[in-house]
C-alpha positions as CSV (number, residue, x, y, z in Angstrom):
1,M,64.3,114.3,136.3
2,N,65.0,112.0,133.3
3,K,66.7,108.7,133.9
4,A,69.8,107.8,132.0
5,R,68.9,105.3,129.3
6,I,71.7,103.0,127.5
7,P,70.4,101.8,124.1
8,F,70.3,98.3,123.8
9,I,71.3,97.7,120.1
10,P,74.0,100.1,119.8
11,T,75.6,98.9,122.9
12,I,75.5,95.1,122.0
13,I,77.1,96.4,118.6
14,V,79.8,98.2,120.4
15,A,80.5,95.7,122.8
16,L,80.9,92.9,120.3
17,A,83.3,95.3,118.3
18,V,85.2,95.7,121.3
19,L,85.5,92.0,122.1
20,V,86.5,91.3,118.6
21,M,89.3,93.8,118.9
22,I,90.4,92.3,122.3
23,G,90.5,88.9,120.7
24,L,92.8,90.2,117.9
25,G,95.0,91.4,120.3
26,F,95.4,88.3,121.9
27,W,95.5,86.6,118.6
28,Q,98.5,88.8,117.9
29,F,100.4,87.7,121.2
30,Q,100.0,84.2,119.8
31,R,101.2,85.3,116.5
32,R,104.3,86.7,118.2
33,D,105.3,83.5,119.6
34,E,104.9,81.8,116.2
35,K,107.0,84.4,114.5
36,A,109.7,84.1,117.2
37,Q,109.9,80.3,116.5
38,A,109.9,80.9,112.6
39,L,112.8,83.2,112.9
40,A,115.0,81.0,115.0
41,L,114.5,78.3,112.3
42,A,115.3,80.7,109.5
43,A,118.6,82.0,111.4
44,S,120.0,78.6,110.7
45,N,119.0,78.2,107.1
46,P,121.8,80.1,105.3
47,G,124.1,77.2,106.1
48,K,121.9,74.6,104.8
49,P,121.9,72.9,101.5
50,P,120.3,74.8,98.3
51,V,116.5,74.3,97.8
52,A,114.5,75.1,94.5
53,F,113.3,78.8,94.2
54,P,109.7,79.0,95.2
55,K,107.2,80.3,92.5
56,L,104.4,81.4,94.6
57,P,104.1,83.0,98.1
58,P,104.2,82.6,101.1
59,V,108.1,82.1,101.7
60,T,107.5,79.6,104.7
61,A,110.2,79.5,107.6
62,D,111.8,76.2,106.4
63,I,113.1,77.8,103.3
64,L,113.5,81.4,104.2
65,F,117.3,82.4,103.8
66,R,118.1,78.8,102.1
67,P,120.7,79.0,99.3
68,S,118.8,78.8,96.0
69,S,119.3,79.7,92.4
70,L,117.1,80.8,89.5
71,H,117.3,81.8,85.7
72,C,116.1,85.2,84.7
73,L,115.5,84.9,81.1
74,R,114.9,88.9,80.7
75,V,114.5,91.8,83.1
76,V,111.2,93.5,82.6
77,G,111.6,96.1,85.1
78,W,113.2,97.4,88.1
79,Q,112.3,98.6,91.6
80,V,114.5,100.5,94.1
81,E,114.6,100.3,97.9
82,A,116.7,101.3,100.8
83,G,119.2,98.6,101.3
84,R,122.5,97.4,103.0
85,A,125.5,96.2,101.0
86,A,127.7,93.2,102.2
87,D,130.6,95.5,103.3
88,G,128.2,97.1,105.8
89,S,127.4,100.0,103.8
90,T,123.8,101.5,103.1
91,G,122.6,102.7,99.6
92,Y,119.8,101.9,97.3
93,R,119.0,98.1,96.6
94,H,118.1,97.4,92.9
95,I,115.5,94.6,92.6
96,A,115.0,93.4,89.0
97,Q,111.6,92.1,88.0
98,C,112.7,89.0,86.0
99,N,110.4,86.8,83.3
100,T,111.5,83.1,84.1
101,G,109.3,81.6,81.3
102,A,106.4,81.8,78.9
103,E,104.0,81.5,81.6
104,G,104.2,82.1,85.6
105,P,104.7,84.7,88.1
106,G,108.2,85.6,87.2
107,A,110.6,86.4,90.2
108,L,112.3,89.1,91.9
109,V,116.0,89.3,92.2
110,A,117.8,91.8,94.5
111,V,121.0,92.2,92.3
112,G,122.9,94.8,94.4
113,V,123.3,98.0,96.1
114,T,124.3,101.4,94.8
115,Q,124.8,104.8,96.3
116,R,122.4,106.4,93.6
117,P,118.8,105.5,93.3
118,D,118.9,106.5,89.6
119,A,121.5,104.2,88.5
120,K,121.0,101.8,85.7
121,P,122.3,98.4,86.4
122,N,124.1,96.8,83.5
123,W,122.2,93.5,83.9
124,T,119.8,91.9,81.6
125,G,119.4,88.5,83.2
126,G,121.0,84.9,83.5
127,Q,121.5,82.3,86.1
128,V,121.7,83.6,89.6
129,T,122.6,82.1,92.8
130,G,121.8,83.6,96.3
131,W,119.2,83.3,99.3
132,I,115.7,83.2,99.3
133,S,114.2,86.1,101.0
134,Q,110.8,88.2,100.7
135,E,110.0,91.3,98.6
136,P,110.1,94.5,100.6
137,D,107.0,94.9,102.9
138,H,104.7,98.0,101.7
139,R,101.3,96.6,102.7
140,A,99.0,98.7,104.6
141,L,99.5,98.7,108.6
142,I,95.7,97.8,109.1
143,S,95.8,94.7,106.9
144,R,98.9,93.5,108.7
145,I,97.4,93.9,112.2
146,G,94.2,92.5,111.1
147,G,95.7,89.5,109.5
148,K,94.4,90.2,106.1
149,A,97.5,91.2,104.3
150,M,98.4,89.3,101.1
151,P,101.5,87.3,101.4
152,L,104.8,88.7,100.3
153,R,106.4,87.4,97.3
154,P,109.7,85.5,97.4
155,M,112.8,87.2,96.1
156,L,116.3,85.9,95.6
157,I,119.2,88.0,97.3
158,A,121.9,87.8,94.7
159,R,125.4,86.3,96.1
160,A,127.3,88.6,93.7
161,A,126.6,91.7,91.9
162,P,127.1,92.9,88.3
163,A,129.5,95.7,87.6
164,G,129.1,99.0,89.2
165,L,127.2,97.5,92.0
166,K,128.0,96.2,95.4
167,P,126.6,92.7,96.7
168,S,123.7,92.8,99.0
169,A,124.1,91.9,102.5
170,P,123.2,88.4,103.3
171,P,119.6,87.9,104.8
172,S,119.7,87.6,108.6
173,A,116.7,87.0,110.8
174,A,117.6,90.1,112.6
175,D,116.3,92.0,109.7
176,V,112.9,90.6,110.0
177,P,111.0,92.4,112.5
178,N,108.6,90.7,115.0
179,N,106.0,93.5,115.1
180,H,103.1,91.3,116.6
181,L,103.4,92.9,120.1
182,A,102.9,96.4,118.6
183,Y,100.1,95.0,116.7
184,A,98.5,93.5,119.8
185,V,98.9,96.9,121.7
186,Q,97.3,98.7,118.8
187,W,94.1,96.4,119.0
188,F,93.9,97.0,122.5
189,F,94.3,100.7,122.4
190,F,91.5,100.6,119.4
191,A,89.3,98.9,121.9
192,G,90.0,101.3,124.6
193,V,89.3,104.2,122.4
194,A,86.0,102.5,121.1
195,I,84.8,102.4,124.8
196,I,85.8,105.8,125.4
197,I,84.0,107.3,122.5
198,Y,80.7,105.5,123.2
199,I,80.6,106.5,126.9
200,L,81.1,110.1,125.7
201,A,78.2,109.5,123.4
202,L,76.0,108.2,125.9
203,R,76.8,111.0,128.4
204,R,75.7,113.5,125.3
205,R,73.0,111.6,124.6
206,N,71.6,111.5,128.2
207,A,72.6,115.2,128.9
208,P,69.8,117.3,130.1
209,K,68.1,119.4,127.3
210,A,68.4,123.0,127.3
211,P,65.0,124.7,128.0
């Protein structure tokens, strides 16, 4: 009768991987509390005095949703995202990719909302006032739950819209999800799956060989 054997090195590797995943889960719990505090701060920002529009990410909680302004020299591109207008209606948010100078990263401006994704906003740039927000989040889920995602670029939500568009809804902390609890659960789930897969692999390895 063969005695079940547990390989030392593979077991150590799996154990370390599981411990890392569990650690990332608890880290996401900590991030959840930090995000809640940041959103509580941001919730009061729309009524504060204007600040300079940030040139580079990340958008910190102390300026998120603060009033601001920028000068769009010219629009170099457009992107369309689902959005909500100030009157509560839903539609398509048109975001201008602006050139703001001879050098630099430029800026994103959510100029307004329409009912048609193929609408062509009649806006070529100029001075814009509004609130500081962030670009729509299209980062991969695994990079977000692992904390390796690139920070979102700042975006100005314009207070007024050009002709043919509705003004976008002002930013609200309620629109920013706090997904860190879900991320923590996912890391714990990955750890559990890794343990189950390894146990099944050991059972298969130690199963009696057919004669």
